[in-house]
N, C-alpha and C positions, 0 to 999 in steps of 0.2 A: 142550857141544853136545847138543841134544836130538834123538836119533834112536832108532828102534825097534831096540833091541839084540837082541830075539828074532828079528826079521827078518834082522839082520846075521848072527846065528848060523846061521840056516837057509841063507843064501847061502854062508857060510864052509864049512859042512858039505857042501853040494853040490859046491863047488869042489874039495874033497878028492878027488873022482872023476877029477880031471885033474892027476895028479902032474907032468906034463911042463911045465905052465904055470908061469911065474914070477909069483906073485901077491903083491901088496903092498897094504897097507891104509893109507889116509891120511884124516885128518879134515879135510874141507874142504867148502865149499858148505853149511854148517850140517848136515853129515851125515858119512857114512862112504863113501869112494870105494874101490872095488876096482879096482886097477890090474892089468892083465894084460899081461905082456910089455912093460912100460913105457908102456902106453897106458890112459887112462881107459876102463873097460869098463861098469861098472854101479855105481850109488850107492844108498845108503839115505838118503833125505831126509825127515826127520821119520818119518811112518809110510808113506810112499810109496816106490816104486822110481823111480829116474831111469835110463832106459835109453838107450844109444847103439846105433843100428841103421842098417842100410842105408836111406838115404832113399827108395830105390825101393819100399820096402815100406810106406810111410806109409798109403796108401789101405786096404790090407789090415789093418794094425794099428789104424787108427782105428775099426774095427768091433769090436774086442776089448773085453770087459768091463773097466772100470776105466781105459781109455786116456784120457789128457789130453795135449793138445799142450803143449810147453814153450815158454813165451813169455819173451822178454827185450826190455825196452823196447818192448813192444807188438808185437813181431815174432815169428813162429813160428820156432824154431830147427830147421832141417832136420836130420834124423837123430837127434833127441833127443825123448824124451817122458817124462811121468810116468805111473805106473800106481798107481791107488788100491788099497787093500787088497782090495776086492772082486775085483780081477783076478788075485790071486795067493794066495788063501786055501788052495787045495789044493796039495799037493806037485807035482802034474803041471803046474799053471798057473805056479807059481814057476819050475819047471825050464824051461818054455817061454820065459819072459822072459830067464832067465839064458842059455839056449842061443842065443837070438836075438842077444844082445849078444856072446857068445863067437864066434859065427859071423862077425860083422862085424869083430871085433877085428883079424884079420889084414889086412884092407883099410883099417882106420882109420889116419889119420895121427896120429903122435905130436905132442904139442905141443912147441914149440921150447923148448929148455933155456935158462934164464936164465943170463947170464954173471956 
């Protein structure tokens, strides 16, 4: 799977600041998913981030540099977006997006386990 391993390393390094979180990495969606406490939190998809966030923040986030709506079968996925590299070049900007996803993680629903 082709995804930006440098970006993955940056996220991994930042997540070390949160030792109480249970973090698991899985290769899926043609990228690397960071699962936090059993829920999909943030992904590296090629050279973009794929973020899971509170859908109520969509209007605010849409104004951010690098923001792209996540579309599936022509429909926008509520609470998910892509962020192009221009939106997370600086450490501060990357931390903004990761924190956004971490803040929503407690409220996010876990996907159903397959039997």
